[in-house]
C-alpha positions in Angstrom: 0.0 0.0 0.0 1.4 3.4 -0.9 1.7 6.1 1.7 -0.6 9.2 1.6 2.5 11.3 2.1 6.1 11.6 0.9 9.1 13.2 2.4 10.2 16.4 0.7 13.8 15.8 -0.2 16.0 15.4 2.8 14.1 17.9 4.9 11.9 15.3 6.7 8.8 17.4 5.9 5.9 15.2 5.0 3.7 16.5 2.1 0.7 15.0 0.4 1.4 13.1 -2.8 -0.8 15.5 -4.8 -0.3 19.2 -4.2 -2.7 22.0 -5.2 -0.7 24.6 -7.2 -2.0 28.1 -6.8 -0.4 29.9 -9.8 -3.9 30.2 -11.3 -5.3 32.3 -8.5 -4.7 36.0 -8.3 -5.4 38.7 -10.8 -6.1 38.4 -14.6 -4.2 41.7 -14.9 -1.0 39.7 -14.2 -1.9 37.0 -16.8 -5.2 36.6 -18.7 -5.6 32.9 -17.7 -5.5 33.7 -14.0 -8.7 33.4 -12.0 -9.7 36.3 -9.8 -10.0 36.2 -6.1 -13.6 35.1 -5.9 -13.1 32.2 -8.3 -9.8 31.4 -6.6 -11.4 31.2 -3.1 -14.2 28.9 -4.5 -11.6 26.6 -6.2 -9.4 26.3 -3.1 -12.4 25.7 -0.9 -13.8 23.0 -3.2 -10.4 21.3 -3.4 -9.9 21.3 0.3 -13.5 20.1 1.1 -13.3 17.4 -1.6 -9.9 16.3 -0.3 -8.5 16.7 -3.8 -5.0 16.6 -2.3 -5.5 13.4 -0.4 -8.4 11.4 -1.7 -7.2 8.6 -4.0 -9.1 5.7 -5.5 -10.4 3.6 -2.7 -9.0 0.4 -4.0 -5.4 1.7 -3.9 -5.4 4.3 -1.1 -8.2 3.4 1.3 -6.3 4.7 4.4 -5.8 8.1 2.8 -9.6 8.9 3.0 -9.3 10.1 6.6 -5.9 11.7 6.1 -6.1 15.5 6.8 -2.8 16.9 5.6 -3.3 19.4 2.8 -0.3 20.7 0.7 -0.4 23.9 -1.4 2.2 25.4 -3.7 2.5 29.1 -4.4 5.2 31.8 -5.0 5.5 35.5 -4.3 5.7 36.2 -8.1 2.3 34.7 -8.8 0.1 37.7 -9.4 2.6 39.9 -7.5 1.9 38.0 -4.3 -1.8 38.0 -4.6 -1.9 34.2 -5.0 -0.5 33.8 -1.5 -3.0 36.3 -0.1 -5.9 34.4 -1.7 -4.6 31.1 -0.3 -4.3 32.6 3.2 -7.9 34.0 3.0 -9.3 30.7 1.8 -7.6 28.7 4.6 -8.8 31.2 7.2 -12.4 31.2 5.9 -12.5 27.4 6.0 -11.0 27.3 9.4 -8.3 24.9 8.2 -6.2 23.8 11.2 -2.7 25.3 10.7 -1.0 22.1 11.9 -2.6 20.1 9.0 -1.6 22.5 6.2 1.7 22.7 4.4 2.3 25.8 2.3 5.2 25.6 -0.1 6.3 28.9 -1.5 9.2 30.1 -3.6 11.1 33.4 -3.5 13.9 34.9 -5.6 12.6 36.1 -8.9 11.8 39.8 -9.2 8.3 40.8 -8.4 7.1 44.2 -9.6 3.8 45.1 -8.2 1.9 47.2 -5.8 2.9 45.4 -2.6 5.9 46.6 -0.6 6.5 43.0 0.4 7.7 42.3 -3.1 11.4 42.9 -3.2 13.1 42.7 -6.6 15.5 39.7 -6.6 14.6 38.7 -3.1 17.0 36.8 -1.0 14.0 35.3 0.8 13.9 37.9 3.6 10.5 39.1 2.5 9.0 35.7 3.3 9.5 36.5 7.0 7.6 39.8 6.8 
C-alpha cells in the first residue's frame, strides 16, 4: 500500500502526494488565464473540502480517506503575491487547522507590483515579513 505522504527531499517534511498549485489564482491583470479572487477562493475551498490533495481511488489508497494533511504550492511572483494572499484568505475562511496545512512557496525572482512586500531579486527575507 502506498503512503498518503512523501518526504520532501532530505528535509523530513511530509507532504501529500498530490499538491494543489496556486499559480492560477490572483489577478487576470497579471496573466489573462489567472482566476480572480472570488473564483480562486471557490476553487481552493472546493479542493480542500473534496480532499483533492489526499483522496485517492479507494481500491489503492483506502487509508488516505481520513488523512487530513493538505499541501499547497505558491510563490511570491504569482500575481505579484496575490496568490499567497488568496490562499491565506481561503484557509482562514475554511478554518483549516494550521497544523494540518503545508504551504510551499518560492522566493527569488523579481516581483514588480503594488505590494511593498515584493522585493526585486529577493533573498527570501521578504517571506519572513
